[in-house]
C-alpha positions as CSV (number, residue, x, y, z in Angstrom):
1,M,19.5,-27.0,17.4
2,I,16.8,-29.3,18.7
3,I,16.9,-33.4,18.5
4,H,13.5,-35.3,18.5
5,I,14.1,-38.8,20.1
6,D,11.4,-41.7,19.7
7,A,11.7,-45.1,21.1
8,D,11.1,-48.0,18.3
9,A,8.0,-50.1,19.1
10,F,8.4,-49.0,22.8
11,F,6.3,-51.5,24.8
12,A,7.4,-54.3,22.7
13,S,11.2,-53.4,22.6
14,V,11.1,-52.9,26.4
15,E,9.8,-56.5,26.7
16,Q,12.4,-57.8,24.7
17,G,15.1,-55.9,26.0
18,F,14.0,-57.4,29.4
19,N,13.4,-60.7,28.2
20,P,16.3,-62.1,25.8
21,L,14.1,-64.9,24.6
22,L,12.1,-62.6,23.1
23,R,14.5,-61.0,21.1
24,N,14.1,-61.1,16.9
25,K,10.4,-62.7,17.7
26,P,7.2,-61.0,16.7
27,V,5.8,-59.3,19.9
28,I,2.7,-57.8,20.3
29,V,1.6,-56.1,23.3
30,G,-2.2,-55.3,24.3
31,G,-3.6,-58.4,25.7
32,T,-3.5,-62.2,25.2
33,E,-4.1,-63.8,21.8
34,N,-8.0,-64.8,22.7
35,Q,-8.8,-61.5,24.4
36,R,-11.0,-58.6,23.2
37,G,-8.8,-55.6,22.6
38,V,-6.4,-53.9,20.1
39,V,-2.7,-54.0,19.6
40,H,-1.2,-51.3,22.0
41,T,2.4,-51.9,20.2
42,A,3.8,-54.4,17.7
43,S,7.6,-55.0,17.2
44,Y,8.8,-54.7,13.9
45,E,9.1,-58.2,13.2
46,A,5.4,-58.7,14.0
47,R,4.8,-55.3,11.8
48,A,6.3,-57.2,8.7
49,Y,3.5,-59.5,8.6
50,G,1.2,-56.6,8.8
51,V,0.2,-56.2,12.4
52,S,-0.6,-52.6,13.0
53,I,-1.1,-50.4,16.2
54,G,-5.1,-50.4,16.8
55,M,-5.7,-53.6,14.9
56,P,-8.2,-56.1,16.8
57,L,-6.1,-58.7,18.6
58,I,-8.1,-61.6,17.1
59,E,-6.7,-60.1,13.5
60,A,-3.3,-60.0,14.8
61,K,-3.6,-63.4,15.8
62,R,-5.0,-64.5,12.3
63,I,-2.3,-62.7,10.0
64,C,0.8,-63.7,12.5
65,P,-0.4,-66.7,14.5
66,H,3.3,-67.4,16.1
67,A,3.6,-63.9,17.9
68,V,4.0,-63.6,21.4
69,F,1.1,-61.8,22.8
70,M,1.8,-59.9,26.1
71,K,-1.0,-57.7,28.5
72,G,2.2,-55.6,28.9
73,N,3.7,-54.6,32.3
74,Y,3.7,-50.7,33.0
75,Q,6.6,-51.1,35.7
76,H,8.8,-52.4,32.7
77,Y,8.1,-49.3,30.7
78,H,8.1,-46.8,33.6
79,A,11.4,-48.0,34.5
80,A,12.8,-47.8,31.0
81,S,11.3,-44.2,30.7
82,L,13.3,-43.2,33.7
83,T,16.3,-45.0,32.5
84,M,16.4,-42.8,29.3
85,Q,15.5,-39.4,31.3
86,R,18.7,-39.9,33.3
87,I,20.7,-40.5,29.8
88,Y,19.1,-37.6,27.8
89,L,19.6,-35.3,31.0
90,Q,23.7,-36.3,30.8
91,Y,23.8,-34.2,27.5
92,T,21.3,-31.2,28.2
93,P,19.3,-30.3,30.9
94,Q,16.7,-28.6,28.8
95,V,14.4,-31.9,28.0
96,E,10.8,-32.1,27.2
97,F,9.1,-35.4,27.8
98,T,5.9,-35.4,26.0
99,S,5.5,-39.1,26.7
100,L,7.2,-42.3,28.1
101,D,9.3,-42.8,25.2
102,D,8.9,-39.5,23.4
103,A,11.4,-36.5,24.3
104,Y,12.6,-33.3,22.9
105,L,16.5,-32.1,23.7
106,N,17.3,-28.2,23.3
107,F,20.8,-27.8,22.4
108,Y,20.6,-24.0,22.0
109,G,23.9,-22.2,22.9
110,A,25.5,-25.5,23.6
111,T,26.5,-27.2,20.4
112,H,30.1,-26.0,20.6
113,L,30.4,-28.3,23.5
114,Y,30.3,-31.5,21.1
115,K,33.4,-31.0,19.1
116,S,32.3,-34.2,16.8
117,G,29.1,-32.8,15.8
118,M,25.4,-33.1,16.4
119,V,24.8,-36.4,14.1
120,A,27.9,-38.4,16.1
121,M,26.5,-37.0,19.4
122,A,22.9,-38.2,18.6
123,G,24.8,-41.5,17.7
124,D,26.3,-41.7,21.4
125,I,22.8,-41.0,22.7
126,Q,21.3,-43.7,20.5
127,Q,24.4,-46.1,21.6
128,A,24.0,-45.2,25.7
129,V,20.1,-46.1,25.2
130,R,20.7,-49.5,23.7
131,N,23.4,-50.5,26.1
132,S,21.4,-49.8,29.2
133,L,18.1,-51.1,27.8
134,G,18.8,-53.2,24.9
135,I,16.1,-51.1,22.6
136,G,16.6,-48.8,19.6
137,V,15.6,-45.3,19.5
138,S,15.3,-43.0,16.2
139,L,16.7,-39.6,16.3
140,G,15.7,-36.6,14.2
141,I,17.8,-33.4,14.4
142,G,16.6,-29.5,13.3
143,K,16.2,-26.3,14.1
144,N,12.9,-26.7,15.4
145,K,10.3,-28.9,16.8
146,L,8.4,-29.7,14.0
147,I,11.5,-30.3,12.0
148,A,13.0,-32.4,14.6
149,R,9.8,-34.6,15.1
150,I,9.1,-35.4,11.6
151,A,12.8,-36.3,10.8
152,S,13.1,-38.6,13.5
153,G,10.3,-40.8,11.8
154,K,12.2,-41.1,8.5
155,N,14.9,-43.6,9.1
156,K,13.0,-45.9,11.6
157,P,13.9,-48.3,13.1
158,N,17.4,-47.2,15.3
159,G,17.9,-44.3,12.8
160,I,18.9,-40.9,12.7
161,A,18.0,-38.0,10.4
162,Y,19.5,-34.4,9.9
163,V,18.0,-31.6,8.5
164,P,20.6,-28.7,8.1
165,A,19.6,-25.0,9.0
166,G,18.0,-23.6,5.8
167,E,17.1,-26.6,4.5
168,E,13.7,-26.9,6.3
169,R,11.2,-26.3,3.3
170,D,13.2,-28.6,1.0
171,F,12.9,-31.3,3.2
172,L,9.0,-30.9,4.1
173,Q,7.8,-30.3,0.2
174,T,7.1,-33.8,-1.0
175,L,5.6,-34.8,2.1
176,S,1.5,-35.3,2.8
177,V,0.2,-32.7,4.5
178,R,-1.3,-35.2,6.9
179,E,2.2,-35.2,8.3
180,L,1.9,-31.9,9.7
181,P,0.6,-31.3,13.3
182,G,-2.8,-30.1,13.2
183,I,-3.7,-31.2,10.0
184,G,-6.4,-34.2,10.7
185,R,-8.6,-36.4,8.5
186,V,-11.3,-32.9,7.8
187,A,-8.4,-30.7,7.3
188,A,-6.8,-33.1,5.0
189,A,-10.1,-33.6,2.9
190,R,-11.1,-29.8,2.8
191,L,-7.4,-29.2,1.5
192,A,-7.9,-32.1,-1.4
193,E,-10.9,-30.4,-2.4
194,L,-8.8,-27.4,-3.2
195,G,-6.1,-29.7,-5.0
196,V,-4.0,-29.3,-2.0
197,F,-2.2,-32.8,-1.4
198,T,1.3,-32.0,-0.4
199,V,3.2,-29.7,1.6
200,K,4.6,-28.2,-1.7
201,D,0.7,-27.7,-2.8
202,L,0.0,-25.9,0.8
203,T,3.0,-23.6,0.6
204,A,1.4,-22.2,-2.7
205,L,-1.6,-21.0,-0.8
206,S,-1.1,-17.2,1.2
207,K,-1.3,-17.4,4.6
208,P,-4.3,-15.1,4.4
209,V,-6.1,-17.5,2.5
210,M,-5.5,-20.1,5.1
211,E,-6.5,-18.0,7.8
212,K,-9.5,-17.4,5.8
213,L,-10.2,-21.1,5.6
214,F,-9.1,-22.6,9.4
215,G,-8.8,-19.2,11.2
216,V,-5.8,-19.2,13.6
217,N,-4.9,-22.7,13.0
218,G,-4.7,-22.1,9.3
219,A,-1.8,-19.5,10.1
220,R,0.0,-22.4,12.1
221,M,-0.8,-24.9,9.5
222,W,1.1,-22.3,7.0
223,D,3.8,-21.4,9.0
224,F,4.4,-25.4,9.6
225,A,4.5,-26.1,5.8
226,N,7.2,-23.3,5.4
227,G,9.2,-24.8,8.4
228,V,8.5,-22.3,10.8
229,D,7.8,-23.4,14.1
230,H,8.1,-20.9,17.3
231,R,7.1,-23.6,19.9
232,E,9.7,-23.8,22.8
233,V,11.0,-26.9,24.4
234,K,9.9,-26.5,28.1
235,V,11.3,-28.8,30.7
236,R,9.1,-31.3,31.4
237,I,10.4,-34.3,33.3
238,L,8.4,-37.1,34.8
239,P,8.7,-36.9,38.8
240,T,8.8,-40.2,40.5
241,Q,6.3,-38.7,43.1
242,I,4.1,-36.0,44.1
243,S,3.1,-35.4,47.6
244,R,1.1,-32.7,50.0
245,E,1.0,-33.0,53.6
246,T,0.3,-30.2,56.1
247,T,0.7,-30.1,60.0
248,F,-2.3,-28.8,61.8
249,E,-2.0,-25.7,63.9
250,E,-3.2,-27.6,66.7
251,D,-3.4,-31.5,67.3
252,L,-7.1,-32.6,66.3
253,T,-9.5,-35.3,67.3
254,D,-12.5,-34.1,65.1
255,R,-12.2,-36.8,62.5
256,S,-14.3,-34.7,60.2
257,I,-11.5,-32.2,60.0
258,I,-8.9,-34.8,59.3
259,L,-10.6,-36.4,56.5
260,A,-11.6,-33.0,54.9
261,T,-7.8,-31.9,54.9
262,L,-7.1,-35.2,53.5
263,Q,-9.8,-35.0,50.8
264,Y,-8.4,-31.1,50.2
265,L,-5.2,-32.5,49.6
266,S,-6.6,-34.9,47.2
267,E,-8.0,-32.1,45.2
268,R,-4.5,-30.4,45.1
269,I,-2.6,-33.4,43.9
270,A,-5.0,-34.0,41.1
271,A,-4.8,-30.6,39.8
272,K,-1.0,-30.7,40.1
273,L,-1.3,-34.2,38.1
274,R,-3.8,-32.6,35.6
275,E,-1.6,-29.4,34.9
276,N,1.1,-31.5,34.2
277,A,-0.5,-33.8,32.0
278,Q,0.3,-37.0,34.0
279,R,-1.8,-39.6,36.2
280,A,-0.5,-42.1,39.0
281,R,-1.1,-45.4,39.8
282,K,-0.4,-45.5,43.4
283,L,-1.2,-43.2,46.8
284,E,0.1,-43.5,50.2
285,V,-1.6,-41.8,53.5
286,K,0.4,-40.7,56.4
287,I,-1.0,-39.7,59.6
288,R,1.7,-38.4,62.5
289,Y,0.2,-38.0,66.1
290,S,0.5,-36.1,68.9
291,D,3.7,-38.3,70.5
292,F,5.5,-37.9,66.8
293,T,4.8,-41.7,66.1
294,S,3.5,-42.2,62.7
295,Q,1.5,-44.2,60.6
296,K,1.5,-45.1,56.8
297,M,-0.2,-47.5,54.5
298,A,-0.2,-47.4,50.5
299,Q,-2.5,-49.4,48.0
300,P,-2.5,-49.3,44.2
301,L,-5.4,-46.8,42.7
302,H,-8.2,-49.0,40.9
303,Q,-7.2,-47.3,37.9
304,P,-4.4,-45.0,36.7
305,G,-5.8,-41.4,37.0
306,A,-5.5,-37.7,38.2
307,N,-9.0,-37.4,39.3
308,A,-9.5,-36.3,42.8
309,N,-12.8,-38.4,43.4
310,L,-10.6,-41.4,42.9
311,L,-7.8,-40.1,44.5
312,Y,-10.2,-39.6,47.7
313,A,-11.9,-43.0,47.3
314,T,-8.6,-44.9,47.8
315,V,-7.8,-42.3,50.8
316,E,-11.1,-43.6,52.4
317,E,-10.4,-47.3,51.8
318,I,-6.9,-46.6,53.4
319,I,-8.3,-45.2,56.3
320,T,-10.7,-47.7,57.0
321,R,-7.8,-50.1,57.3
322,L,-5.5,-47.8,59.4
323,P,-6.1,-48.3,62.9
324,F,-6.5,-44.5,64.5
325,K,-4.5,-44.2,67.9
326,R,-6.6,-42.9,70.7
327,L,-4.2,-39.5,70.4
328,R,-4.3,-36.3,68.7
329,V,-3.6,-36.1,65.0
330,R,-0.8,-33.6,64.4
331,H,0.2,-33.9,60.7
332,V,-1.4,-35.7,57.7
333,G,-0.2,-36.2,53.9
334,I,-0.9,-37.9,50.8
335,K,1.6,-39.3,48.3
336,V,1.1,-40.7,44.8
337,S,3.7,-42.7,42.7
338,G,3.9,-44.5,39.6
339,I,3.6,-41.4,37.8
340,E,3.0,-41.5,33.9
341,W,2.1,-39.4,31.2
342,D,-1.6,-39.0,30.6
343,N,-1.2,-40.1,27.2
344,L,0.2,-43.5,27.6
345,Q,-3.4,-45.2,26.2
346,L,-6.6,-43.4,25.0
347,Q,-10.0,-44.2,26.0
348,M,-13.1,-44.1,24.4
349,F,-16.7,-43.9,25.3
350,N,-16.1,-45.1,28.9
351,E,-16.5,-43.7,32.8
352,E,-12.7,-42.4,32.4
353,T,-13.4,-40.5,29.9
354,R,-16.4,-38.8,31.3
355,M,-14.5,-38.1,34.3
356,E,-11.5,-36.5,32.3
357,M,-14.1,-34.1,30.5
358,L,-15.6,-33.0,33.9
359,D,-12.1,-32.6,35.4
360,T,-11.5,-30.4,32.2
361,V,-14.2,-28.0,33.2
362,V,-13.3,-28.1,36.8
363,D,-10.0,-26.7,35.7
364,E,-11.3,-24.2,33.4
365,I,-13.7,-23.0,36.2
366,R,-10.4,-22.6,38.7
367,Q,-8.6,-20.9,36.7
368,R,-10.7,-18.2,35.8
369,F,-12.4,-18.0,39.4
370,G,-9.8,-19.1,41.6
371,F,-9.2,-22.7,43.2
372,T,-11.9,-22.5,45.9
373,S,-14.5,-21.5,43.6
374,I,-15.5,-25.3,43.3
375,L,-14.7,-27.7,45.9
376,P,-16.2,-31.0,47.5
377,A,-18.8,-29.9,50.0
378,D,-17.5,-31.9,52.8
379,T,-14.1,-29.9,52.6
380,L,-16.1,-26.3,53.5
381,V,-16.0,-27.8,57.4
382,L,-12.1,-26.3,56.9
383,Q,-13.7,-22.7,56.9
384,S,-14.0,-23.4,60.5
385,K,-10.1,-23.9,61.1
386,Y,-8.5,-22.0,58.0
387,R,-8.9,-18.7,56.1
388,M,-10.1,-19.6,52.6
389,E,-8.8,-17.0,50.0
390,K,-9.7,-17.5,46.4
391,N,-6.4,-19.5,45.4
392,G,-7.3,-22.2,48.3
393,F,-7.2,-22.7,52.3
394,V,-4.3,-20.7,54.2
395,L,-3.1,-23.9,55.9
396,H,-0.1,-24.1,58.1
397,S,2.4,-25.1,55.5
398,P,2.7,-22.1,53.2
399,A,3.5,-24.2,50.2
400,L,-0.2,-25.4,49.9
401,T,-1.3,-22.0,49.3
402,K,-0.3,-22.8,45.6
């Protein structure tokens, strides 16, 4: 039994929860009313006027002139997400967060612990979130992720929908095929040419026909249409920070080795962030000297990201401001914080998107040929100090070989 939880109009609801003066008022998050840009989130009061996600802010101002426009505050949303995370983990350790406001909870083998039943327990979770944050969440309950997710959108806002085992196909029959994962505009148009508009229409086709039309994804669509979803709930918790650090085998004064090590640690952190589908907002550099004294300095990244060049550029900025002592360096480390899921906000046609595409290629090369198959040239100086293996330099800190 799986529960999918989706916060209602998350950004706007959080702002209303933090500021009582905004409650019951139309709130639009995305920018000021005279700013170029689009609506990221609109409260249900604003949606009643026709405001929708992706709408230009100037259009939102036209149809809802008395709305409160806000650029948004990531710290608010991050804090609220961590609070929800703590609440959900009180009910089951099997929690998969897919965004700041979206999570799957797996109760397989544990439903007997909740004598009042799953719906009553879902109501308890809902009330706990409202008591802590003043925001509403909608919950869907079903035997797999597909059913739970679709159900969570049926009684918004602040609703609960339960699909009993064995009723999955009946629940899906009348839905548009666009509500199934993997069926976008192009696939829907192709299905429409065959007279397939609803899930019921799709189930009338055979699985081999769907495979012939859409390949492997066609078989997956057919399974979904029949209420079958084998995807597991993978434990995925948003960490507060990620760090990588190492002690040198001998204290150093060679600045090129020290900087190369920091650059290599940046590569490691960036790879971990991308592996977790996360990005960071803040970076800290730590240096410990031979006399065991330490220096630390942190600053925000110029933009949230998981790109190694972005991280190391911030490292270099910090190093120029961090006065080196006339001592040998014993230990260096990097820590990133302000971590968020990388699907917080989509970007199009900009430098950030280009870097993400390059990072994807780098990750694919490393997955196939090893981490050291592609590295910044400046880090190769580390070969004079450390053995370089397929999966990384063998540093003094064993954990960093992964």
